[in-house]
VMD Tcl script that draws the C-alpha trace (Angstrom):
set ca {
  {0.00 0.00 0.00}
  {1.35 3.42 -0.92}
  {0.04 6.38 1.06}
  {0.33 9.61 -0.89}
  {-1.40 11.95 1.53}
  {0.97 11.79 4.48}
  {0.04 14.44 6.98}
  {3.18 16.05 8.41}
  {2.63 18.12 11.50}
  {4.35 19.39 14.57}
  {3.27 18.29 18.01}
  {1.53 21.64 18.50}
  {-0.73 21.28 15.46}
  {-4.40 20.72 16.16}
  {-5.91 17.69 14.42}
  {-9.53 17.85 13.33}
  {-11.77 14.85 12.80}
  {-11.54 15.39 9.02}
  {-7.75 15.05 9.23}
  {-7.81 11.86 11.27}
  {-7.31 8.43 9.78}
  {-10.47 6.38 9.56}
  {-10.32 2.74 10.61}
  {-12.89 0.24 9.39}
  {-13.19 -3.34 10.63}
  {-14.92 -5.85 8.36}
  {-16.50 -7.95 11.08}
  {-17.46 -10.76 8.71}
  {-13.74 -11.32 8.06}
  {-12.40 -10.74 11.57}
  {-11.50 -14.02 13.28}
  {-10.62 -12.51 16.64}
  {-6.96 -13.57 16.38}
  {-5.84 -10.28 17.99}
  {-2.73 -9.94 15.80}
  {-3.69 -6.35 15.08}
  {-4.66 -5.55 18.64}
  {-1.36 -6.59 20.22}
  {0.64 -4.63 17.64}
  {-1.27 -1.36 17.63}
  {1.09 1.27 19.17}
  {-1.68 3.69 20.14}
  {-4.29 1.33 21.67}
  {-6.77 2.30 18.99}
  {-8.05 -1.28 18.81}
  {-9.94 -3.33 21.40}
  {-11.95 -6.54 21.42}
  {-15.73 -6.89 21.54}
  {-16.08 -9.70 24.06}
  {-19.53 -10.51 22.77}
  {-18.81 -11.01 19.07}
  {-15.10 -11.64 19.56}
  {-14.24 -9.15 16.84}
  {-12.06 -6.05 16.85}
  {-13.42 -2.60 17.64}
  {-11.62 0.48 16.32}
  {-11.35 3.98 17.80}
  {-10.33 6.24 14.92}
  {-9.80 9.19 17.26}
  {-6.63 7.62 18.66}
  {-5.36 6.16 15.37}
  {-2.27 7.78 13.81}
  {-2.53 5.95 10.50}
  {0.58 3.77 10.79}
  {-1.31 0.89 9.09}
  {0.29 -1.79 11.25}
  {-3.12 -3.37 11.70}
  {-3.60 -3.54 7.93}
  {-0.25 -5.24 7.43}
  {-0.62 -7.74 10.27}
  {-4.22 -8.89 9.72}
  {-4.08 -12.32 8.04}
  {-7.68 -11.97 6.79}
  {-7.60 -8.43 5.34}
  {-10.32 -7.47 7.80}
  {-9.09 -3.91 8.47}
  {-8.80 -0.87 6.25}
  {-7.40 2.55 7.13}
  {-8.17 5.64 5.08}
  {-6.92 9.16 5.51}
  {-3.56 10.66 6.41}
  {-0.84 9.35 8.66}
  {-0.22 11.74 11.51}
  {3.51 12.16 12.04}
  {5.83 15.11 12.39}
  {8.40 15.82 9.69}
  {11.68 13.96 9.78}
  {14.58 16.01 11.14}
  {17.18 16.12 8.39}
  {20.85 16.97 8.64}
  {22.78 18.68 5.85}
  {26.10 17.36 4.48}
  {29.18 19.55 4.64}
  {30.61 20.58 1.26}
  {34.28 21.53 1.63}
  {35.10 24.91 0.14}
  {38.54 23.65 -0.81}
  {38.11 20.01 -1.74}
  {41.71 19.04 -2.46}
  {43.31 17.39 0.54}
  {40.23 17.78 2.74}
  {39.25 14.44 4.29}
  {37.06 15.90 7.04}
  {33.77 14.07 7.58}
  {31.09 15.29 5.19}
  {28.00 13.77 6.82}
  {26.80 15.45 9.93}
  {24.86 13.98 12.81}
  {22.46 15.59 15.22}
  {24.42 18.18 17.17}
  {21.85 19.21 19.76}
  {19.50 17.49 22.16}
  {16.65 19.45 20.60}
  {17.29 17.86 17.19}
  {17.70 14.37 18.60}
  {14.62 14.52 20.80}
  {12.49 15.99 18.03}
  {13.37 13.02 15.83}
  {13.06 10.56 18.71}
  {9.52 11.81 19.30}
  {8.50 10.40 15.91}
  {9.07 6.84 17.16}
  {5.83 5.05 18.06}
  {7.56 2.55 20.36}
  {5.83 -0.22 18.43}
  {5.14 -3.61 20.00}
  {7.05 -6.24 17.96}
  {8.83 -3.37 16.23}
  {9.57 -4.13 12.58}
  {12.64 -1.87 12.70}
  {14.23 -4.40 15.09}
  {13.68 -7.16 12.53}
  {15.02 -4.94 9.78}
  {18.25 -4.36 11.74}
  {20.59 -7.35 11.22}
  {21.88 -6.88 14.78}
  {18.32 -6.69 16.16}
  {19.17 -3.58 18.15}
  {16.32 -2.71 20.51}
  {15.56 0.46 18.57}
  {12.48 1.63 20.50}
  {14.30 1.21 23.81}
  {17.42 3.15 22.92}
  {15.32 5.89 21.34}
  {13.24 6.05 24.52}
  {16.48 6.55 26.45}
  {17.27 9.54 24.24}
  {13.86 11.00 24.98}
  {14.73 10.56 28.68}
  {18.08 12.38 28.28}
  {19.96 9.20 29.22}
  {22.85 8.48 26.84}
  {24.40 5.91 29.18}
  {21.19 3.88 29.13}
  {21.07 4.17 25.34}
  {24.62 2.81 25.16}
  {23.74 0.00 27.56}
  {20.87 -1.06 25.32}
  {22.93 -0.84 22.14}
  {25.80 -2.80 23.66}
  {23.50 -5.78 24.19}
  {23.61 -6.37 20.44}
  {26.32 -4.20 18.83}
  {29.95 -3.33 19.37}
  {30.01 -0.90 16.44}
  {27.33 1.78 17.02}
  {29.73 4.58 16.04}
  {30.72 2.75 12.84}
  {27.35 1.34 11.79}
  {25.56 4.65 12.32}
  {27.92 6.15 9.74}
  {28.26 3.44 7.11}
  {25.02 1.40 7.24}
  {22.53 1.81 4.42}
  {19.73 2.28 6.95}
  {17.09 2.79 4.27}
  {17.41 -0.89 3.36}
  {17.59 -2.05 6.96}
  {16.19 -0.55 10.17}
  {14.76 2.68 8.74}
  {13.26 0.97 5.71}
  {11.53 -1.41 8.11}
  {10.20 1.43 10.29}
  {6.41 1.45 10.41}
  {6.32 4.96 8.93}
  {8.35 3.78 5.95}
  {6.12 0.74 5.47}
  {3.10 3.07 5.55}
  {4.50 5.11 2.67}
  {6.35 7.90 4.47}
  {9.79 8.61 5.89}
  {11.16 6.26 8.52}
  {12.53 7.47 11.83}
  {16.19 8.55 11.46}
  {17.45 5.60 13.51}
  {21.00 5.84 12.17}
  {21.33 9.51 13.08}
  {19.96 8.83 16.56}
  {22.42 5.96 17.05}
  {25.22 8.25 15.94}
  {24.06 10.93 18.37}
  {24.50 8.45 21.20}
  {27.99 7.44 20.03}
  {29.08 11.02 19.30}
  {28.00 12.43 22.65}
  {29.04 9.63 25.03}
  {32.04 7.29 24.64}
  {31.29 3.81 23.36}
  {31.77 1.52 26.41}
  {34.80 -0.80 26.41}
  {34.50 -4.57 26.12}
  {32.78 -5.75 29.28}
  {33.22 -9.26 30.65}
  {29.76 -10.71 31.21}
  {30.42 -14.41 31.81}
  {33.04 -17.13 32.19}
  {31.44 -19.39 29.58}
  {34.51 -19.19 27.37}
  {37.16 -20.01 29.96}
  {39.57 -22.59 28.60}
  {38.49 -22.06 24.98}
  {41.20 -20.92 22.58}
  {39.96 -19.41 19.31}
  {41.86 -18.27 16.23}
  {40.17 -15.69 14.01}
  {41.45 -15.11 10.47}
  {40.70 -11.51 9.51}
  {40.18 -8.39 11.58}
  {37.32 -6.76 9.68}
  {33.74 -6.39 10.95}
  {33.11 -10.15 11.19}
  {36.34 -10.69 13.11}
  {35.53 -7.72 15.34}
  {32.07 -9.06 16.17}
  {33.43 -12.52 16.95}
  {36.35 -11.25 19.05}
  {33.97 -9.05 21.05}
  {31.55 -11.89 21.76}
  {34.36 -14.26 22.75}
  {36.22 -11.73 24.89}
  {33.03 -10.94 26.81}
  {32.78 -14.62 27.67}
  {36.42 -14.87 28.89}
  {37.66 -16.93 25.93}
  {41.27 -16.64 24.71}
  {41.20 -14.93 21.32}
  {44.01 -14.59 18.76}
  {43.39 -12.70 15.52}
  {45.55 -12.98 12.40}
  {45.44 -10.09 9.91}
  {47.38 -10.02 6.64}
  {47.52 -6.20 6.47}
  {49.78 -4.06 8.61}
  {46.82 -2.53 10.44}
  {43.60 -4.12 11.73}
  {40.09 -3.30 10.62}
  {39.88 -4.72 7.12}
  {37.35 -2.82 5.05}
  {36.83 -0.29 7.84}
  {40.48 0.73 7.57}
  {41.33 0.66 3.89}
  {37.96 0.48 2.14}
  {36.08 3.48 3.54}
  {37.65 6.94 3.24}
  {38.03 9.26 6.21}
  {35.38 11.64 4.92}
  {32.82 8.88 5.55}
  {34.46 6.99 8.42}
  {37.08 9.03 10.29}
  {40.26 7.23 11.26}
  {39.66 7.56 15.00}
  {36.25 5.89 14.65}
  {37.67 3.07 12.51}
  {40.46 2.47 15.06}
  {38.25 2.55 18.17}
  {36.99 -1.09 18.06}
  {40.48 -2.58 17.89}
  {41.85 -0.22 20.51}
  {39.14 -1.53 22.81}
  {39.60 -5.19 21.88}
  {43.34 -5.10 22.47}
  {42.79 -3.47 25.84}
  {40.46 -6.35 26.72}
  {43.20 -8.91 26.11}
  {42.57 -9.97 22.50}
  {45.87 -10.89 20.82}
  {46.36 -9.39 17.36}
  {48.99 -10.43 14.82}
  {49.10 -8.02 11.87}
  {51.14 -8.67 8.75}
  {50.35 -12.37 9.14}
  {48.51 -14.01 6.26}
  {46.89 -17.39 6.83}
  {46.59 -19.53 3.71}
  {43.99 -22.28 3.32}
  {46.72 -24.83 4.07}
  {47.54 -22.93 7.26}
  {44.11 -23.55 8.75}
  {45.02 -27.13 9.70}
  {48.05 -25.81 11.58}
  {45.82 -23.48 13.55}
  {43.59 -26.41 14.49}
  {46.60 -28.02 16.07}
  {46.92 -25.08 18.46}
  {43.37 -23.74 18.91}
  {40.03 -25.26 19.87}
  {38.25 -23.48 17.03}
  {39.06 -21.42 13.94}
  {36.81 -18.73 12.53}
  {37.46 -17.69 8.92}
  {36.47 -14.04 8.63}
  {38.90 -12.92 5.93}
  {36.29 -11.07 3.92}
  {35.87 -10.79 0.17}
  {39.06 -9.14 -0.94}
  {39.38 -10.18 -4.57}
  {38.39 -7.23 -6.78}
  {36.09 -7.80 -9.75}
  {37.63 -6.64 -13.01}
  {35.74 -6.02 -16.23}
  {36.91 -8.58 -18.83}
  {37.51 -6.17 -21.70}
  {40.31 -5.71 -24.21}
  {42.99 -3.55 -22.61}
  {41.96 -4.49 -19.08}
  {45.51 -5.56 -18.23}
  {47.12 -2.22 -19.05}
  {49.38 -0.87 -16.31}
  {47.15 2.18 -15.94}
  {44.16 -0.01 -15.06}
  {43.87 -0.53 -11.32}
  {41.41 -2.17 -8.97}
  {39.61 -0.24 -6.23}
  {41.56 -1.87 -3.40}
  {44.91 -0.63 -4.69}
  {43.57 2.82 -5.39}
  {41.85 3.26 -2.04}
  {44.92 2.17 -0.10}
  {47.40 4.32 -2.02}
  {45.14 7.32 -2.55}
  {44.26 7.61 1.13}
  {47.97 7.52 1.99}
  {48.60 10.21 -0.60}
  {45.88 12.45 0.81}
  {47.34 12.12 4.29}
  {50.79 13.00 2.89}
  {49.22 15.95 1.01}
  {50.45 14.68 -2.34}
  {48.79 14.92 -5.74}
  {48.00 11.98 -7.96}
  {51.46 12.16 -9.53}
  {52.42 9.33 -7.16}
  {50.55 6.99 -9.50}
  {52.98 7.42 -12.44}
  {55.94 5.32 -13.55}
  {58.15 4.03 -10.77}
  {61.31 5.15 -12.55}
  {60.22 8.79 -12.40}
  {57.18 9.06 -10.13}
  {56.84 12.84 -10.34}
  {57.10 13.19 -14.11}
  {53.40 13.17 -14.97}
  {50.46 14.28 -12.91}
  {47.31 12.18 -13.10}
  {44.63 14.64 -14.17}
  {41.69 12.38 -15.08}
  {40.49 9.15 -13.47}
  {37.72 7.02 -14.95}
  {35.98 4.79 -12.42}
  {34.11 1.70 -13.63}
  {31.04 1.31 -11.45}
  {28.71 3.72 -9.68}
  {28.13 1.95 -6.39}
  {29.30 3.08 -3.00}
  {32.88 1.88 -3.52}
  {33.04 3.67 -6.86}
  {31.81 6.87 -5.23}
  {34.57 6.53 -2.61}
  {37.19 6.13 -5.34}
  {35.91 9.08 -7.35}
  {35.62 11.38 -4.34}
  {39.15 10.49 -3.25}
  {40.40 11.28 -6.75}
  {38.76 14.69 -6.50}
  {40.55 15.29 -3.19}
  {43.82 14.57 -4.97}
  {43.13 17.20 -7.59}
  {41.95 14.95 -10.39}
  {38.88 15.04 -12.57}
  {36.72 11.97 -11.85}
  {34.31 10.20 -14.20}
  {32.13 7.26 -13.08}
  {30.47 4.99 -15.64}
  {28.01 2.21 -14.83}
  {26.03 0.07 -17.24}
  {22.93 0.01 -15.03}
  {20.06 2.48 -15.21}
  {20.23 4.89 -12.28}
  {16.79 3.71 -11.10}
  {18.15 0.22 -10.43}
  {21.72 0.92 -9.36}
  {22.60 -0.26 -5.81}
  {23.93 3.04 -4.55}
  {22.77 5.28 -1.73}
  {21.15 8.51 -2.95}
  {23.17 10.55 -0.47}
  {26.37 9.07 -1.91}
  {25.33 10.20 -5.38}
  {24.36 13.66 -4.17}
  {27.63 14.15 -2.29}
  {29.71 12.95 -5.24}
  {27.80 15.17 -7.64}
  {28.26 18.21 -5.39}
  {31.98 17.51 -5.33}
  {32.24 17.53 -9.10}
  {32.20 13.82 -9.95}
  {30.87 13.21 -13.47}
  {28.49 10.24 -13.03}
  {27.19 8.49 -16.15}
  {24.70 5.67 -15.81}
  {23.62 3.46 -18.74}
  {27.22 3.58 -19.98}
  {29.74 0.75 -20.29}
  {33.26 0.14 -21.58}
  {33.70 -1.54 -24.94}
  {37.51 -1.66 -24.82}
  {40.57 0.20 -23.57}
  {43.40 1.40 -25.76}
  {46.86 2.27 -24.44}
  {48.38 5.46 -25.86}
  {52.06 6.34 -26.32}
  {52.14 8.82 -23.43}
  {50.77 6.13 -21.05}
  {47.28 7.58 -21.15}
  {44.32 5.32 -21.84}
  {41.67 5.82 -24.51}
  {38.37 4.50 -23.12}
  {35.82 3.48 -25.76}
  {32.31 3.66 -24.31}
  {28.93 2.25 -25.28}
  {25.44 3.25 -24.14}
  {23.11 0.69 -22.59}
  {19.44 0.24 -21.80}
  {17.79 -1.63 -18.93}
  {14.10 -2.52 -18.65}
  {13.93 -3.56 -15.00}
  {16.06 -4.34 -11.96}
  {15.84 -8.08 -12.66}
  {17.05 -7.78 -16.27}
  {20.66 -7.07 -17.17}
  {21.36 -4.01 -19.33}
  {21.99 -4.42 -23.05}
  {24.23 -2.36 -25.32}
  {22.21 -0.08 -27.59}
  {25.01 1.81 -29.37}
  {28.50 0.57 -30.22}
  {31.48 2.89 -29.70}
  {29.26 5.81 -28.83}
  {31.96 8.04 -27.36}
  {35.52 8.07 -26.01}
  {37.42 9.53 -23.07}
  {41.18 9.98 -22.76}
  {42.19 9.42 -19.14}
  {45.33 8.88 -17.07}
  {43.98 6.08 -14.90}
  {41.11 3.57 -15.01}
  {39.92 2.12 -11.70}
  {37.75 -1.00 -11.62}
  {35.33 -0.47 -8.70}
  {32.58 -3.00 -9.36}
  {32.85 -4.83 -6.06}
  {34.64 -7.86 -4.69}
  {34.37 -11.62 -4.54}
  {35.63 -14.27 -2.13}
  {39.22 -15.48 -2.54}
  {38.95 -18.57 -4.73}
  {41.90 -20.22 -2.97}
  {39.63 -20.96 0.02}
  {37.06 -22.83 -2.09}
  {38.56 -26.21 -1.15}
  {37.75 -25.73 2.54}
  {34.67 -23.57 1.91}
  {33.05 -25.53 -0.95}
  {29.57 -24.05 -0.55}
  {30.55 -20.42 -0.01}
  {29.35 -17.86 -0.69}
  {25.92 -19.05 0.33}
  {22.70 -17.64 -1.06}
  {20.48 -15.44 1.08}
  {17.59 -15.93 -1.29}
  {14.42 -17.17 0.39}
  {13.41 -20.72 -0.43}
  {9.80 -21.58 -1.30}
  {7.75 -22.81 1.59}
  {6.15 -21.70 4.80}
  {7.73 -18.58 6.26}
  {8.33 -18.30 10.01}
  {4.95 -17.41 11.54}
  {6.50 -14.74 13.75}
  {7.82 -12.90 10.71}
  {4.49 -13.15 8.91}
  {2.63 -11.86 11.97}
  {4.96 -8.88 12.38}
  {3.65 -7.35 9.15}
  {7.14 -6.68 7.81}
  {6.78 -9.11 4.92}
  {3.50 -7.42 3.98}
  {5.23 -4.05 3.83}
  {6.00 -4.45 0.15}
  {8.66 -2.28 -1.47}
  {8.59 1.10 0.28}
  {9.62 4.19 -1.65}
  {11.78 5.16 1.32}
  {13.69 1.87 0.85}
  {14.28 2.65 -2.83}
  {11.47 0.26 -3.74}
  {13.33 -2.77 -2.37}
  {11.45 -5.76 -0.84}
  {12.41 -4.77 2.68}
  {10.88 -7.78 4.44}
  {12.46 -10.34 2.11}
  {15.85 -8.63 2.46}
  {15.60 -8.80 6.25}
  {14.53 -12.43 6.31}
  {17.28 -13.33 3.83}
  {19.84 -11.88 6.22}
  {18.50 -14.17 8.92}
  {19.35 -17.16 6.73}
  {22.99 -16.04 6.61}
  {23.11 -15.45 10.36}
  {21.83 -18.96 11.03}
  {24.41 -20.41 8.61}
  {27.20 -18.64 10.50}
  {26.36 -20.78 13.53}
  {27.10 -24.00 11.62}
  {30.67 -25.28 11.42}
  {31.75 -25.83 7.81}
  {34.16 -28.58 8.85}
  {35.26 -29.95 12.20}
  {36.01 -26.96 14.49}
  {36.02 -24.46 11.58}
  {33.42 -21.72 11.21}
  {33.06 -18.96 8.64}
  {31.38 -15.54 8.85}
  {31.07 -12.25 7.03}
  {31.92 -11.75 3.38}
  {33.75 -15.08 3.35}
  {30.38 -16.70 4.03}
  {27.95 -14.69 1.91}
  {30.10 -12.60 -0.41}
  {30.17 -8.80 -0.19}
  {27.69 -7.62 2.42}
  {27.25 -4.81 4.91}
  {29.37 -4.03 7.96}
  {26.56 -4.78 10.39}
  {25.73 -8.11 8.71}
  {29.36 -9.21 9.00}
  {29.54 -8.16 12.65}
  {26.37 -10.09 13.49}
  {27.50 -13.21 11.67}
  {30.81 -13.05 13.56}
  {28.92 -12.83 16.85}
  {26.69 -15.76 15.91}
  {29.65 -17.92 14.94}
  {31.34 -17.02 18.23}
  {28.25 -18.06 20.17}
  {28.33 -21.43 18.40}
  {32.01 -21.81 19.25}
  {31.27 -21.10 22.90}
  {28.49 -23.69 22.87}
  {30.86 -26.27 21.36}
  {33.31 -25.71 24.21}
  {36.99 -26.64 24.44}
  {38.42 -29.75 22.81}
  {41.35 -31.98 23.66}
  {44.01 -31.05 21.12}
  {46.38 -33.95 20.40}
}
mol new
graphics top color blue
foreach p $ca { graphics top sphere $p radius 0.5 }
foreach p [lrange $ca 0 end-1] q [lrange $ca 1 end] { graphics top cylinder $p $q radius 0.2 }
display resetview
């Protein structure tokens, strides 16, 4: 159901009877199951004890339509506006001098007045769908209630029950496809509560608590974790809280994985990215950086540890298989992000990308980025901060591209030239080491249909560097010990969990706020991956994060790491021969 007449008001607005939603119960369909009654956040529904059917009081209804979504017999209709105040928006910061400026561009709520105004929009729903939409199942209504009560410590206490990364997730999560997309206001056709901004307000205005020991369930259990990204962080946190002995092996020189090298400072500041590992090391977690574990090395770890968790992520970049793709001036996003961020910190220009024999001879003036997703936007915006012109091309139609609208807006404001429905035909190396990019135009009918080329060799661009930023896949060398990875999160035919059906989330459709994505199916699909993370892939070996499902979100990886750690704790110590 799409509601086009959302009524936005402040708390001081008077509401007349004409403006109120109108609830109608079709008594011949009502079976008295009370699904709607127990989920109504405003007590607008009661039971007629005589007929055992629902009675509705329209005067207390706010038009959230939860009753409509949860009724299994379509016995309730709601007409009229939804009564909710306007969402409190924050404005991004646009640097006046872009080059070399890596300051954070997205702002959070800076005052209690802003935070409490947004918190007041939360209905504190029973069986809140936002909780199901959040992969971590943060108790969203409870931590928002703590904000309304001016209690940041209580908000942190609630968040720490389920998340070790509130400062990170509030910055990098695509909330529109998770908690906020599953908010009842979003499902009713309006704007969800700004849950991410409220979570960030908590983390920005009170320190994230350190790792807190909560049990001795892990005493005597020795666990090796391969990879220090979000999945490894989540697992190490869960194990350390239970007094287990945790050793983490990271192939890079610094911990954090994607958080460290894959997300620029203007989105995730360095001090925020470092905070989780600072805390984990203080709690006693042992970290070995610059130590790569090969698939053959896993058996050696099993000779020393009770359990091994593979959380090495999906670090193999996807490259477009086109003629000229192996030219020296064609890079992958990983290499660019690592070297470009170092160059920005050192206040260098993109001349560092030229020939090794004379690295300052030619300045890189134009970078063409293949892809227009979030990673591509990071690459292009970093190139702009190094003084280069940046062009992004993606073969998908903009309507179907998996990129956050705010990412596109920020990149556009910073001068990135973004071209959808455009793909590379081939690359041609020129004598001066530049690259001639031959481009085609494409057309795409729907999100489920791949684009097709509609014009051959439509235009060309002469650039100094091409960066492939189309995403990543799991390291194929691990396929022997992870034969069924990455797993599919696609829902299988059959009876869906009754609790999910009753919540109304699956009936929420494809909200405009969630970029017309099937928000309930996405959430339930994530649950499949979380349950798989609890299952050992071989004796005493678990896998979580991108290594399990392929490229996913930070919060998904963290949750899968936690779930795998819980399974390891349940398995207990073993007698190592």
